[in-house]
N, C-alpha and C positions, 0 to 999 in steps of 0.2 A: 385456399381457394374459396372464392365466394360461391355460395350455393347456386347462384344464377348460372354459372358455367355448367354445372351438373344438370340443372333444369333445361338449359338450352340443348345439351346433348340428348337428354331424354325426349324432349319435344321433337328433335330431329329424327330420333329413332322411330317415333310413331309415324313418320312420313316415309320410311324405308319401303322400297319396292323389292320384296324378297319372296316371290311366289314359288320358287323352286327349292331353295334351302329352308325356307321358313325361319331364317336366322336374321332378324332385323338388328341393325347396328346404327348407332348415332355417334357423332363426334362434334365437338365444339372447340374452337381455337380462340384464345384471347390475345390481342396484341398489346404492346406496351402502353398504348394510348387508350386502352379499355374497350376497343371494338371487339365484337364477338362474331365469328363466322361459323356456320354450322353445315353439316352434311349428313346424309344417310346413304347406306349402300343401295345400289341399283343393279338388279340382275336382269339379264336378257337370256333368251333361250339358248344362245350360243355361249355357254357358261364362261369361258375365259374372257369374254368381251364385256362383262359387267365391271363395275368399279366399286371401290370401298367407300365407307363413310368418310374416312380421313381424306381420301382423294377428292371427294365432292366438296368437303369443307375447304381444302386447299384451293380448289378452283374458285370458290366464292371469295376467298381471301385475296387471291391474285387480282381478280376482277374488281375487288373493293379497294385496291391500292396497296396491299401488302403492309409491311411494317415488321417490327420485331415481335415474334411470337413468344409469349412468356408462360402460357399455360395451355394445356390440352386436356380435354376430358373425353373418354371413350366409354360407351356403354353398349351392352348387347342384351337383348331381351331374355335369352336362355342361358346366359353364362356370366357368372360373377367374374370380375377382373379380366375382362376381355382386353387383350393388348393388341396394338396394331400389328398387322402381318408384316413379314419381312420387307415387302415392296413398299408398304406405307411408312415403315420406319425410315427407309432410305429417302422417300419423298419428303417426309417431315424434316429429316436432318438437313435437307437443302435450305430450309427456311428457319431452322431453330439453332440454338446453341446446345452444347452438351448438358448445360445446367437447366434447360427448360423443363419445367415440371410437367409430368404426365400423370393424370389421375385415372386410375383403373376403377371403374364404378360398377356397382350392382344397382338393383332397383330402388335402394334406399339412400344411396349416396356414394361417397368415395370409399372404396374397399382397400385401396393401397395407393400410395404415392411413390413414384420413381422419377428418375430423370431420363431424358433422351439419351444421355451418355450411358446410363445403366442398360437401356434397351438396345443400343447400337454402339458398343464401345469402339469399334473400328470402322465406323461409317465412312463411306467415300464422300469427301467434301469437295465442292467446286473450287475452293480457293487453292487447292493443290494443282489445278490445271493451268494456272497463270505462269 
């Protein structure tokens, strides 16, 4: 992973709106053609109605034209190796392959590298709906 993907996730985390949990998270996705899409978690007073950093990044990715996601970086201010929640794992699986690299970061850089297949080995894929 290029250091720039970690930096993009960290910069996104600084923009998180997390007044209730005080748990800012940032995510960055890189497509095969090198574009980077970022997102931060956004909370609202009705707790289940907020959304995760990965979901925000996916929204930017879709609006930016999509493409093959080849790398993902996730960082949380108060937790080393913060992984995507179950819902975000499924959302990411919609646009990734099992071999897509997922970088779990801390404040200094990548703490662990896994794949989306490691994180969601039996993910529900849209191609089985055809």
